[in-house]
C-alpha positions as a printed Julia matrix, in Angstrom:
40×3 Matrix{Float64}:
  -0.03  -0.06    0.13
   1.12   3.43   -0.93
   1.9    6.29    1.61
  -0.68   9.27    1.55
   1.33  12.11    0.34
   0.59  15.61    1.54
  -1.32  18.08   -0.55
   0.56  20.35   -2.82
   0.02  23.96   -3.95
  -2.5   23.64   -6.45
  -4.31  20.65   -5.21
  -7.97  20.79   -4.37
  -8.85  21.26   -0.76
 -12.62  20.68   -1.13
 -14.37  18.55   -3.82
 -18.06  18.78   -3.48
 -18.99  17.93    0.08
 -15.69  16.46    0.69
 -12.52  17.71    2.68
  -9.62  16.53    0.81
  -6.93  14.98    3.05
  -4.05  13.82    0.92
  -2.78  12.39   -2.36
  -3.03   8.78   -2.85
  -1.68   8.3    -6.41
  -1.74   9.75   -9.98
  -2.0    8.13  -13.39
  -3.05   8.29  -16.83
  -6.64   9.02  -15.82
  -5.73  11.83  -13.42
  -5.15  12.38   -9.64
  -6.3   10.28   -6.59
  -7.25  11.91   -3.26
  -8.23  10.74   -0.15
 -11.26  12.84    1.38
 -13.75  12.45    4.04
 -17.21  13.86    4.02
 -18.22  17.13    5.83
 -20.95  15.49    8.07
 -22.33  12.24    9.49
């Protein structure tokens, strides 16, 4: 399993109702981020 990398300048901090926590990976289809929902 890969380590979660910190966000870099230019990475989103929010996506919809989710707070982006870190960067998981990147590939041909784009970036993969770890995020958590705002509410319960």
